[in-house]
C-alpha positions as CSV (number, residue, x, y, z in Angstrom):
1,X,-20.9,25.9,70.5
2,X,-22.9,24.7,67.5
3,X,-26.5,26.3,68.2
4,X,-28.6,22.5,68.0
5,X,-31.0,24.6,65.1
6,X,-27.7,24.1,63.0
7,X,-27.0,20.6,63.3
8,X,-28.7,18.5,60.8
9,X,-30.9,16.0,61.9
10,X,-29.0,12.8,60.6
11,X,-26.1,14.3,62.0
12,X,-25.3,11.7,64.5
13,X,-26.8,8.2,62.9
14,X,-24.8,5.4,62.3
15,X,-21.5,5.1,60.2
16,X,-21.7,2.5,57.5
17,X,-18.5,1.7,55.6
18,X,-19.0,2.0,52.4
19,X,-15.8,0.8,50.9
20,X,-12.5,0.5,52.2
21,X,-9.1,1.0,50.8
22,X,-5.0,1.2,52.5
23,X,-5.2,4.5,52.6
24,X,-8.7,5.8,52.7
25,X,-12.9,4.6,53.5
26,X,-15.6,5.9,52.1
27,X,-17.9,6.4,55.0
28,X,-21.6,7.3,55.0
29,X,-23.4,8.9,58.6
30,X,-27.6,9.3,57.1
31,X,-27.5,11.3,54.0
32,X,-23.7,12.5,54.2
33,X,-21.0,10.4,52.2
34,X,-17.1,11.5,53.2
35,X,-13.8,10.3,52.9
36,X,-11.6,8.8,56.0
37,X,-7.9,8.9,56.1
38,X,-6.8,5.2,57.4
39,X,-3.9,6.5,59.0
40,X,-5.4,8.6,62.7
41,X,-2.8,11.1,61.9
42,X,-4.1,12.9,59.5
43,X,-1.4,14.9,57.4
44,X,1.2,17.6,57.5
45,X,2.1,20.7,55.1
46,X,5.5,22.0,55.9
47,X,6.7,26.0,55.4
48,X,10.1,25.6,54.2
49,X,12.9,28.6,53.6
50,X,16.4,28.1,52.6
51,X,19.0,30.4,53.8
52,X,19.1,32.2,50.7
53,X,14.9,33.3,51.3
54,X,13.8,31.1,48.9
55,X,10.2,28.7,49.1
56,X,10.7,25.3,49.4
57,X,7.8,24.0,46.6
58,X,7.2,20.5,44.8
59,X,5.7,19.5,42.0
60,X,4.3,15.9,41.1
61,X,1.9,14.4,39.0
62,X,-1.7,13.4,41.3
63,X,-3.1,10.7,39.4
64,X,-6.9,12.1,41.1
65,X,-6.8,14.7,38.9
66,X,-4.9,14.0,35.9
67,X,-2.7,16.9,36.6
68,X,0.8,18.3,37.6
69,X,0.7,20.1,40.9
70,X,2.3,22.4,42.5
71,X,2.1,22.0,46.0
72,X,4.8,22.7,49.4
73,X,6.0,19.8,50.8
74,X,3.3,17.8,52.4
75,X,2.8,14.0,53.7
76,X,0.6,11.4,55.8
77,X,1.4,11.2,59.6
78,X,2.0,8.0,61.3
79,X,1.7,6.4,57.7
80,X,4.5,4.1,58.4
81,X,4.3,0.8,59.8
82,X,7.2,1.3,62.6
83,X,6.1,4.9,62.7
84,X,2.1,4.6,63.7
85,X,2.9,6.9,66.6
86,X,4.8,9.9,64.9
87,X,3.4,13.0,65.4
88,X,3.0,16.5,63.1
89,X,6.1,17.9,63.8
90,X,8.2,14.4,63.4
91,X,6.2,13.7,60.5
92,X,7.4,17.5,59.0
93,X,11.1,16.9,59.4
94,X,11.0,13.0,57.9
95,X,9.0,14.3,54.7
96,X,11.0,17.7,54.2
97,X,14.2,16.0,53.9
98,X,12.6,12.5,52.3
99,X,10.7,15.3,49.5
100,X,13.3,18.3,48.9
101,X,16.7,17.2,50.7
102,X,16.4,19.4,53.3
103,X,17.1,19.1,56.8
104,X,15.9,21.4,59.2
105,X,17.2,22.2,63.1
106,X,13.6,22.7,64.4
107,X,9.6,22.5,63.6
108,X,6.7,25.0,64.8
109,X,3.3,24.1,65.0
110,X,1.2,26.5,63.1
111,X,-2.6,26.0,62.7
112,X,-4.5,22.7,62.5
113,X,-7.8,22.1,59.9
114,X,-9.7,20.4,57.7
115,X,-8.5,19.8,54.0
116,X,-11.8,19.5,52.6
117,X,-14.7,19.8,55.9
118,X,-17.5,18.6,53.2
119,X,-15.7,15.6,51.6
120,X,-13.2,14.1,54.6
121,X,-12.3,13.8,57.8
122,X,-8.8,14.6,57.1
123,X,-7.1,17.2,59.5
124,X,-3.9,18.9,58.1
125,X,-1.4,20.5,60.2
126,X,0.8,23.7,58.8
127,X,4.3,23.2,60.2
128,X,6.9,25.9,59.9
129,X,10.5,24.4,59.2
130,X,13.4,26.8,60.7
131,X,17.1,26.3,59.7
132,X,17.5,24.2,56.7
133,X,20.4,22.5,55.3
134,X,20.7,20.7,52.2
135,X,21.7,17.1,52.9
136,X,20.6,15.3,49.6
137,X,18.4,15.2,46.2
138,X,15.2,14.8,47.8
139,X,12.5,13.8,45.3
140,X,10.4,11.4,47.3
141,X,10.8,8.0,48.1
142,X,10.2,5.3,45.7
143,X,7.0,5.3,44.6
144,X,7.8,9.6,44.2
145,X,8.8,11.5,41.3
146,X,8.8,15.1,43.1
147,X,10.6,18.0,41.5
148,X,11.8,20.2,44.1
149,X,11.3,24.3,43.0
150,X,13.5,26.9,45.4
151,X,11.5,30.1,44.1
152,X,12.6,33.5,45.8
153,X,10.1,34.4,48.5
154,X,9.2,38.0,47.5
155,X,7.9,36.6,43.7
156,X,6.4,33.4,45.1
157,X,2.6,34.4,44.5
158,X,3.9,35.6,41.2
159,X,5.3,32.4,40.5
160,X,2.7,30.2,41.4
161,X,-0.2,32.1,39.2
162,X,2.5,31.9,36.1
163,X,2.8,28.4,36.9
164,X,-1.6,28.2,36.7
165,X,-1.3,29.9,33.6
166,X,0.9,27.1,32.3
167,X,-1.3,24.7,33.1
168,X,-0.5,23.4,36.4
169,X,-2.9,22.9,39.5
170,X,-2.3,25.2,42.2
171,X,-3.1,24.1,45.7
172,X,-5.1,26.4,47.1
173,X,-3.6,26.5,50.5
174,X,-0.4,27.3,49.0
175,X,-1.4,30.6,49.8
176,X,-2.3,30.0,53.1
177,X,0.8,28.6,53.5
178,X,2.8,31.9,52.1
179,X,0.7,34.2,54.6
180,X,1.5,31.9,57.6
181,X,5.4,32.3,56.4
182,X,5.1,36.1,56.8
183,X,2.8,36.8,59.9
184,X,2.9,33.2,61.6
185,X,1.1,32.3,64.3
186,X,1.3,32.3,68.1
187,X,1.4,28.8,69.5
188,X,-0.9,27.6,72.1
189,X,0.0,25.1,74.8
190,X,-3.2,22.6,72.7
191,X,-0.9,22.9,69.3
192,X,2.0,22.3,70.7
193,X,1.1,18.6,72.2
194,X,0.2,17.4,68.8
195,X,3.7,17.0,68.2
């Protein structure tokens, strides 16, 4: 519980909508401006390791930063019109196959938290994919141009730093993902309800 003296005086001011797009809205509450995802399910990051003990990373150009990025497979939860009720675990399975061409036998919720708490209301769930099988080419949907990288788990950290030295933008959440791959996290009843 947050002590009352730590809560800004305008934290509960009425919310104003400054701009509304298809995927994001810009809101203002008191003096605070923030982005809000228009899909209520948030996003999911998939922690995936192949049977050959290789971590799956994806590379794509991100227009918002005008740079190629290295990320883990990820996507929005419930962003398809016919899947508005989709949970994080189902979204993880769908996005994993779409982006990497790998299908998994089961998924496990690991952790959830804000993607950028000072800028956005978006919550991101980390999900571990188990028992992967290659079933397609990957690369994303028709709007994406994703390159899949399979990196030996023991070399993943060094590989990421080498890509950064080459000019790639490396999502810092990757290092949390690598930690979760090595250490996992205890699943709780409340967390598993997010499926």
